[in-house]
C-alpha positions, -999 to +999 in steps of 0.1 A: +690-136+592+729-136+587+751-124+623+755-088+627+751-082+586+766-088+558+787-050+562+784-051+595+769-017+602+760+018+579+737+023+554+728-010+532+739-033+553+715-062+558+694-073+540+683-051+510+655-078+492+624-060+480+594-087+494+560-088+478+529-119+470+510-126+509+508-152+538+535-161+567+567-154+565+594-165+591+620-147+604+640-163+624+665-132+639+703-142+646+726-118+665+726-080+668+723-059+630+698-079+615+687-051+587+659-049+575+671-024+535+653-035+518+611-026+506+586-046+517+552-021+522+539-046+489+538-077+510+503-081+524+500-112+552+521-118+585+559-121+599+566-137+623+597-120+640+619-157+654+654-154+680+674-175+673+689-177+708+657-162+734+684-139+741+703-104+726+687-108+685+679-084+670+662-069+635+663-032+622+637-012+605+668+007+583+642+021+549+613+043+550+595+021+528+574+012+559+552-020+564+513-009+559+501-040+545+517-065+568+517-075+607+540-079+622+547-104+658 
């Protein structure tokens, strides 16, 4: 992920792409405001959220689609 999102704040300020399929996704968050705006509800695998710095990195869910088919660690 990119630091603070492309627009930094507000609606749709983060990663707006959809995610489908399955498997393992290693999502590295970098700093704050790493918003997930896209529809990832069709993804059926494991999402490993990893902090780049190990301190105040954030993954923010910024949608109403949910992750019903995925596991998040």
